[in-house]
Phi, psi and omega in degrees: 000133181287137177267337180253134175273310183232133176234126176254135182225104174067032181293128181227136176216125181239145173239164180308116176088355182207141172261106185290317177228132186236097176052054182280127178224129169190173181228158177238125182283160174294128180071022181256141170261109190244126180270141171246112186247153176167152177289170178301133181086006182284342178113009182297313184296316179298319182297311182290333175293327176291319179296324185269000176085012178274336181226141178262128180292150176285326178203170183097176184212161177232149173234136179235117185055040176081358181250151177303137186227113180214072184296131181275344180199164180303325180301320179293321178296316180297319180296332178279343179115018179254127177235155183218134172255113185280160180297320179260123183295142179246068184237149177263118186293333183277355178255158178277178185300310183298320180295320178296317180293322179299324181296334181267006182252146181292312181226079184294144176286179176301152187306318182294319180293317180297318179300320179294319178298319180297317179297319181294314180293318181296323178289319183296321186253012177069030181250065187304123179202142177265119183297342182267355181285144176289132182298327179297341180265359184271151172286171179299319179296320179292324178295323178295324177301321178300315180298318182291317179298321177302320177290318185293332178292345176274357183052060186286152172267332177228125177247119178263128180236122183252111180049057188287344186250012187294339182239021184252151172285164177304323179293321178292326177297317179299318179297318179298317181296323176299317179297314183294322179290328176293317176300317179299318181296338179267003176100001178282135176268149182228127172259115193246120179248123179201149173266358178271095192288333176293327175294318178302316181296325182284321193260322194264144181274323177223158177222137171252131185251126176255143172214123180060033178084357182246152172284122181249357178168162171231155181202171171260107188305324183295342180266002180247165169262163177301322181292318181292325175296316180297319181290330175294322180293317186263346179072028180202164177288143179255140176258135177284129180303137180225144178249134177297142180291114179222149176275143179291140184259213185288156176298133177253310182240131180228128173248132182227109178053046178286125174232146180209123176282122181292135177276346177279123181301339178248014179276182180238122180285148179271141183229110172052055179279126179222133171192166176235131176250124185257163176300133180083002184258141167252113178257118180264137176239114180259171179155154176288144180308142176089015179254016177116006181299313181296319180295322178295319178297317180297321179291321182284325182284340182096003177288334171239125180275145181231185177305133187307322185273359184283335181230130174230142178240113182052042175088351180262129179286126186233011184302334182256011177266143178279183185301316185296310177297329177292319180296320179296333178274354174108004177263107182246151184219149175231109184284170183291315185285110185291305183266122178106332178243303178282331182216146176274118189305318187266003177266152180291168178297323177297316179295323177292330175297320182296330186302323182247347188246359186306309183277314186294323181263004180052056181271010177189176181212133179053039176086355180258135183278134171273100188301315183294317179296321180294317180293320179296320179297317180294318178297325179295320177298312183299317182289313185292328184249015174050051178280119182277106180204147178299331181179175184286347179272351178294148180283159179299322184288348179280346181276150171294162183304316182293320180290325176294323178296318177298322179294313184296314180290318180298322180303325181277319183295321180299337179278002174055064182289155171283318174228131179238124179248125183225134180253122180056060188298333184234026182295124179070020183253141182290170188301317182292315179294321178298316179298321180293318180293316180295322177297320179296321177295318180294320179293324177299316178293320180299332180272007172108359178279161170260132184238124177249115183250115174261122186206148173263358179269103185293325177298321178296314180300318181290332182285324188252339192277141166278315178226158179214160175217164182243132177259119180219125180054037176082004178244149184247133175289166178289127179303141179219166181297142179279351183282135172080006179261136181272157177300323181296319179296319179292322180300321177293321178296325179296336177283356175111355179284153176070015174248118186288000000 
């Protein structure tokens, strides 16, 4: 009987200017939950794309169940028994669950038969879902169940999961882990990618660590601490983010009975949102994805106009002002979607700097760009936030997710905002980069700014927030002190309890 399901031997993949994977070798046992760890840009995504048939290696080889394995496309990988749940869901909101699952199958059965199969699999693995429900009406956790069920209907031998808990409540994470352990007990192997290191320690039996495209070590996660795993990933000591002790100052941003009808047919409208953000304060807003976070960001950034009196900045009503006048007054924002919203994929980093800093940083005059000033500003962002890139002329889409996130957040912080609003500041970011971003937010607040952090990462909220509130179904709970509250209590609030 084979003890190894998948063996990688010397896998190498290079792109212009970078070696994404350099002679990577490791194995995954039958029925093993194996973690793949590494900082952003370490080569994790390229590696799993080779396993799943999305990328062809330049050299090296793979074996699956003792046989040569070189999938030319994802369909070939699936036929061999490899399934993958991606970080970003690939679902059509206007279709129901069964229709979405059918789209991912080579030869889907009749609708009635498929619906029955979905019910059976969902019941067996504790992934309760109605095949007739519209995906647009599902929560983030329910959408992930759809993705997992679609994979399980393929009867996979290896299930690859990329950041599977980034949009889940603590209770949903527990449900997912029960499902994964049941799969493991039946002999399914799982390759698990996550930046949440405490989850890795709880769930995974072994971990392979990548750094700079190379394997730098393997370990038993349960015998490590989250900090030691993180330091193994980055090859250096990590500092815990700290905020200087400061008293909260005058009110900077005030929302009073803010309501906004969502233009997204599957979005969540805001209802009577009220809070005050003071100088020196970090206010955290938690909640499961799809409860009005995007709508709140649009209202605060000025991309959606609201009642003039609903938002005030330092006493001035700004509800009817667009993004540029708000930015000139000191209200800056960094949205969740990195590519397409926060940054233009095909534009250079310098050009992306201009998009939000042209007026505030005086990077041009009378419509003409000051090339030297723009380049210097971009270099300052890259240096201050350790953005790994060959140069300022590289496009935004050429950066790894974590490095682009550091650039997007850094671009706003370097402009010294009076109020900074950021959605998911460290989503998909490795431990070292997350610590750097959180430290920058805390330092910004220590220097007198007001910082509003919208995040689904409860550990992050507890680490940086002075006060926090929960957004559920478009309504906001009353802000309260972040001290002394447990993650479990917040998780229950995220489900909608305790919000009047």
